[in-house]
C-alpha positions as CSV (number, residue, x, y, z in Angstrom):
1,M,-19.8,103.1,249.1
2,E,-16.6,102.2,247.4
3,M,-13.5,102.4,249.7
4,T,-10.0,103.5,248.7
5,P,-7.2,100.8,249.1
6,R,-6.0,102.5,252.3
7,Q,-9.5,102.6,253.8
8,R,-9.9,98.9,252.9
9,W,-6.6,98.0,254.7
10,L,-7.4,100.1,257.8
11,A,-10.9,98.7,258.0
12,L,-9.6,95.2,257.9
13,L,-7.0,96.0,260.6
14,N,-9.7,97.5,262.8
15,H,-12.2,94.7,262.3
16,K,-14.6,97.0,260.4
17,T,-16.9,96.1,257.5
18,L,-15.3,96.3,254.0
19,D,-16.9,96.9,250.6
20,R,-15.0,93.9,249.2
21,I,-12.1,91.5,249.8
22,P,-8.8,93.4,249.4
23,C,-5.9,92.1,247.4
24,D,-2.2,92.8,247.2
25,Y,0.7,92.4,244.8
26,Q,4.1,90.7,244.9
27,A,6.1,89.9,241.8
28,T,9.6,90.1,240.3
29,E,10.6,93.1,238.2
30,E,10.4,91.1,235.0
31,V,6.7,90.1,235.7
32,T,5.7,93.7,236.5
33,A,7.3,94.9,233.3
34,R,5.6,92.2,231.3
35,L,2.2,92.9,232.8
36,R,2.5,96.6,232.1
37,R,3.4,95.9,228.5
38,D,0.7,93.2,228.0
39,L,-2.0,95.3,229.6
40,G,-0.9,98.7,228.2
41,C,-0.2,100.3,231.5
42,A,2.1,103.3,231.6
43,D,3.3,102.7,235.2
44,E,2.7,100.5,238.2
45,E,-0.1,102.7,239.6
46,S,-2.1,102.3,236.4
47,L,-1.5,98.6,236.5
48,Y,-2.8,98.4,240.1
49,R,-5.9,100.4,239.2
50,K,-6.6,98.3,236.1
51,L,-6.6,95.1,238.1
52,H,-8.2,96.6,241.3
53,I,-5.1,95.9,243.4
54,D,-4.9,97.4,246.9
55,A,-1.1,97.5,246.7
56,R,0.9,99.2,249.4
57,R,3.0,102.3,248.7
58,M,6.6,101.8,249.7
59,V,8.8,104.6,251.1
60,E,12.4,104.4,252.2
61,P,15.2,106.8,253.1
62,A,18.1,107.4,250.7
63,W,21.5,105.9,251.5
64,N,24.4,108.3,250.9
65,R,27.3,106.0,250.1
66,P,30.3,106.9,252.3
67,A,33.7,107.3,250.7
68,D,35.0,104.1,252.3
69,R,32.4,101.8,250.8
70,P,33.3,100.3,247.4
71,P,31.0,101.4,244.6
72,D,29.6,97.8,244.1
73,A,29.0,97.1,247.9
74,D,25.8,97.6,249.8
75,P,25.7,99.4,253.2
76,W,26.8,96.2,254.9
77,G,29.8,95.6,252.7
78,I,28.2,92.8,250.8
79,I,28.9,92.6,247.0
80,Y,26.4,90.8,244.8
81,R,26.5,89.2,241.4
82,S,23.7,89.0,238.9
83,V,22.7,85.4,238.2
84,S,20.4,84.5,235.3
85,Y,17.7,81.9,235.6
86,G,16.6,82.2,231.9
87,S,13.7,84.6,232.0
88,G,15.2,87.0,234.5
89,T,18.0,87.6,237.0
90,Y,18.5,87.5,240.8
91,L,21.2,89.0,242.9
92,E,23.3,86.6,244.9
93,P,25.9,87.5,247.5
94,Q,29.4,87.1,246.1
95,V,31.6,88.8,248.7
96,L,30.6,87.8,252.2
97,P,32.4,90.2,254.5
98,L,32.1,88.1,257.7
99,A,32.7,84.7,256.0
100,R,36.1,84.4,257.8
101,A,35.3,85.9,261.1
102,D,36.2,83.5,263.9
103,S,36.0,85.7,267.0
104,V,33.7,88.3,268.5
105,A,36.5,90.8,268.1
106,D,36.4,90.1,264.3
107,V,32.7,90.9,264.3
108,H,33.1,94.1,266.2
109,A,35.9,95.2,263.9
110,H,33.7,94.9,260.8
111,R,32.7,98.2,259.2
112,W,29.0,98.3,260.2
113,P,26.7,100.8,258.7
114,S,25.5,103.9,260.5
115,C,22.1,105.5,260.4
116,D,23.9,108.8,259.9
117,E,24.6,107.6,256.3
118,Y,20.9,107.9,255.5
119,D,18.7,110.8,254.5
120,Y,15.4,110.3,256.3
121,T,13.9,113.6,255.0
122,V,13.2,111.6,251.8
123,V,10.5,109.8,253.9
124,T,9.1,113.0,255.2
125,R,8.8,114.5,251.7
126,A,7.2,111.3,250.4
127,V,4.5,111.2,253.0
128,E,3.8,114.9,252.7
129,Q,3.3,114.5,249.0
130,D,1.2,111.3,249.3
131,D,-2.5,111.6,248.3
132,G,-3.7,109.2,251.0
133,F,-5.1,106.7,248.4
134,R,-2.9,103.8,249.4
135,I,-1.5,102.4,252.6
136,I,2.1,103.5,253.2
137,H,4.6,100.8,254.1
138,A,8.1,101.4,255.3
139,G,10.9,99.3,256.8
140,C,11.8,95.6,256.9
141,Y,13.7,93.9,259.8
142,E,14.9,90.4,258.6
143,P,18.1,89.8,260.5
144,F,19.0,86.2,259.9
145,L,18.6,86.6,256.1
146,L,21.1,89.4,256.3
147,Y,23.3,87.3,258.6
148,G,23.4,84.7,255.9
149,Y,24.5,87.2,253.3
150,L,27.2,88.5,255.6
151,R,28.6,85.1,256.5
152,G,27.1,82.4,254.3
153,L,23.9,80.4,255.1
154,E,25.6,77.1,256.0
155,T,28.1,78.8,258.4
156,S,25.3,81.0,259.8
157,M,23.2,77.9,260.7
158,E,26.3,76.3,262.3
159,D,26.9,79.5,264.3
160,L,23.6,79.1,266.1
161,A,24.6,75.6,267.3
162,L,28.3,75.8,267.6
163,R,29.3,79.5,268.0
164,P,26.5,81.3,269.8
165,E,28.8,84.1,271.0
166,L,29.4,85.0,267.3
167,A,25.7,84.8,266.5
168,D,24.9,87.1,269.4
169,A,27.5,89.6,268.3
170,I,26.4,89.7,264.7
171,L,22.7,89.7,265.4
172,G,23.3,92.4,268.0
173,H,24.9,94.7,265.5
174,I,22.1,94.1,263.0
175,F,19.5,94.8,265.7
176,D,21.2,98.0,266.9
177,F,21.2,99.4,263.4
178,Y,17.7,98.5,262.5
179,F,16.1,99.6,265.7
180,E,17.5,103.1,265.3
181,H,16.9,103.0,261.5
182,H,13.2,102.1,261.9
183,R,12.8,104.6,264.7
184,R,14.1,107.4,262.4
185,I,12.0,106.2,259.5
186,F,8.8,106.2,261.7
187,E,9.7,109.7,263.1
188,A,10.3,111.0,259.6
189,G,6.9,109.5,258.6
190,R,5.1,111.9,261.0
191,G,2.3,109.5,261.7
192,R,1.6,108.6,258.0
193,I,3.3,105.2,257.9
194,D,0.8,102.4,258.2
195,T,2.7,99.1,258.1
196,T,6.1,97.7,258.4
197,Y,7.7,94.2,258.2
198,V,9.2,92.3,261.0
199,A,10.3,89.2,259.1
200,E,12.3,86.0,258.9
201,D,12.0,82.9,256.7
202,L,11.4,80.3,259.4
203,G,10.0,77.5,257.3
204,S,11.2,75.3,254.5
205,Q,8.9,73.5,252.1
206,N,8.4,70.6,254.5
207,G,9.2,71.8,258.0
208,P,10.9,74.5,260.2
209,L,14.4,75.8,259.2
210,M,15.3,75.9,262.9
211,S,14.0,74.6,266.2
212,L,11.5,76.6,268.2
213,A,14.1,76.8,271.0
214,M,16.7,78.2,268.6
215,Y,14.2,80.8,267.3
216,R,13.4,81.8,270.9
217,R,17.0,82.0,271.8
218,F,18.3,84.1,268.9
219,L,15.5,85.9,267.1
220,L,12.4,86.3,269.2
221,P,13.6,88.8,271.8
222,N,14.7,91.4,269.2
223,Q,11.6,90.8,267.1
224,I,9.5,91.7,270.1
225,K,11.5,94.9,270.5
226,M,11.2,95.8,266.8
227,A,7.4,95.3,266.9
228,E,7.1,97.4,270.0
229,C,9.0,100.1,268.3
230,A,6.6,100.1,265.4
231,R,3.5,100.1,267.7
232,S,4.9,103.0,269.7
233,H,4.7,105.0,266.5
234,G,1.2,103.7,265.5
235,V,2.6,101.4,262.8
236,H,1.0,98.0,262.2
237,V,3.2,94.9,262.1
238,M,3.3,92.6,259.2
239,Y,5.3,89.3,259.4
240,H,6.8,87.5,256.4
241,T,7.9,83.9,256.6
242,D,7.9,81.3,253.9
243,G,7.1,77.6,254.2
244,A,6.0,75.4,257.0
245,A,6.2,77.8,259.9
246,R,3.2,76.6,262.0
247,I,5.2,76.0,265.2
248,F,6.3,79.6,265.4
249,L,2.8,81.2,265.0
250,P,1.8,81.2,268.7
251,D,4.9,83.1,269.6
252,L,4.6,85.5,266.7
253,I,1.0,86.3,267.6
254,D,1.1,86.2,271.4
255,R,4.6,87.6,272.0
256,V,5.7,89.6,268.9
257,G,2.1,90.8,268.4
258,I,2.0,90.5,264.6
259,E,-1.2,91.6,262.9
260,I,-0.7,90.3,259.4
261,L,0.9,87.0,258.3
262,N,2.4,86.7,254.8
263,P,2.4,84.8,252.5
264,I,0.5,81.6,253.5
265,Q,2.1,78.8,251.5
266,W,-0.8,76.5,252.2
267,R,0.6,73.4,250.5
268,C,3.3,73.2,253.2
269,P,2.6,70.9,256.2
270,G,0.8,72.8,259.0
271,M,-0.1,75.8,256.8
272,E,-3.4,74.4,255.5
273,R,-5.8,77.2,255.0
274,E,-8.6,75.6,257.1
275,K,-6.3,75.0,260.0
276,L,-5.0,78.6,260.0
277,V,-8.5,80.0,259.9
278,A,-9.6,77.7,262.8
279,D,-6.6,78.4,265.0
280,F,-5.8,82.0,264.2
281,G,-8.4,83.4,261.8
282,R,-10.0,85.7,264.4
283,R,-6.7,87.1,265.7
284,I,-4.6,88.0,262.6
285,I,-5.0,88.9,259.0
286,L,-3.9,86.2,256.5
287,H,-2.2,87.7,253.5
288,G,-1.5,86.1,250.2
289,S,-2.3,82.4,249.7
290,I,-2.9,81.9,246.0
291,D,-0.3,79.3,245.1
292,N,2.5,80.4,242.8
293,Q,4.4,77.1,242.9
294,Q,1.7,75.1,241.1
295,T,-1.5,76.9,240.3
296,L,-0.4,80.3,239.0
297,P,2.6,79.1,236.9
298,F,1.3,75.7,235.7
299,G,-2.5,75.7,236.2
300,S,-5.1,76.9,233.7
301,V,-7.1,80.1,234.0
302,D,-9.9,77.9,235.3
303,D,-7.6,76.4,237.9
304,V,-6.7,79.9,239.1
305,I,-10.3,81.1,239.3
306,R,-11.2,77.9,241.2
307,E,-8.5,78.4,243.8
308,V,-9.5,82.0,244.3
309,R,-13.1,81.1,244.8
310,E,-12.2,78.2,247.1
311,S,-10.0,80.4,249.2
312,A,-12.7,83.0,249.5
313,V,-15.0,80.3,251.0
314,I,-12.3,79.0,253.3
315,Y,-11.4,82.5,254.6
316,R,-15.0,83.7,254.9
317,D,-14.8,83.7,258.7
318,A,-11.3,85.3,258.8
319,R,-9.7,88.5,257.7
320,W,-7.9,87.9,254.4
321,I,-6.0,89.9,251.8
322,C,-5.9,88.0,248.5
323,G,-2.6,87.7,246.6
324,P,0.1,85.3,245.5
325,C,1.8,83.2,248.1
326,H,5.1,84.8,247.2
327,N,6.6,86.9,244.4
328,I,5.0,86.0,241.1
329,Q,7.7,84.5,238.8
330,P,8.1,85.0,235.0
331,V,6.9,81.4,234.5
332,S,3.4,82.5,235.5
333,P,1.4,83.5,232.3
334,T,-0.2,86.9,232.2
335,A,-3.6,85.3,231.7
336,N,-3.3,83.5,235.0
337,I,-2.2,86.5,236.9
338,V,-5.0,88.6,235.4
339,A,-7.5,85.8,236.2
340,M,-6.5,85.9,239.9
341,Y,-7.2,89.6,240.3
342,E,-10.3,89.6,238.2
343,A,-11.7,86.6,240.1
344,I,-11.1,88.1,243.6
345,H,-12.6,91.4,242.4
346,Q,-15.7,89.6,241.3
347,V,-15.9,87.3,244.3
348,G,-14.9,89.9,246.8
349,V,-17.6,92.3,245.7
350,L,-20.3,89.6,245.9
351,Q,-19.3,88.5,249.5
């Protein structure tokens, strides 16, 4: 019997038998627009159905911009600029409101956002109107990424080593907001929210971005609290980290209690698919894994199909959600993207 995407995700989370290997979707806006155009899809939902994608349905509250926030600033006071990379654009922080902070008092004096600025009834209406076909995802707690936007990445890394009192103050404000923010989101979801992100990019292409001791000192305790908040509302915890993050996985699994690891950049040292399956494959769901640094953008259709089939064999004794190992970029041809989803649909059904 064919399952819905939501049934497929929940069966995987609960160690139940599935009708096929599930798959998910991550891409830039430019890629999604191109796929819709090339495949003749009126909207994202029709794109997902055409390619048999078990994509999550995202819900979030609405931010009511207060009068004291500039029209071009986000809730944290950060102002971004649009930067072109040729085939699309990214937003990069231009005004970093804590760049010049040099004391804890400066940190406390910053205009921090309040949960009272948000309309959480938007979440309630969304889940009440949902048809139950897809998994519902809400929330993302990624504090050090935001820290870098508030202060600058280089300075932020220095803070952890040289100015721990500033790091504690900034991370404390971020945590206080997000803990209450997520609590209100989950309450507004009325038991219909299935997954959330606790996240941090902990790995570079070749190794960790920070030491394990630094992670345990500044990030781990609050990640545990955020995961516990989610679980107390029946919400499953996904974790996102790029790169070579192998040394952090025991803490993430044993202490944070993550259930899904995304995105599996398997060409990075320590993230090899076989090793992850051997060490963690029976404890967590591995999410993503199809390489979008080499195979999807620069390989042939046959290369993509080969990697999907190879991955299906490697992950046969683990729980796996097939998808790109990060956001698909415009450099990836439509034919390669379609080949990935057609291949996993064919292979997944035959498993």
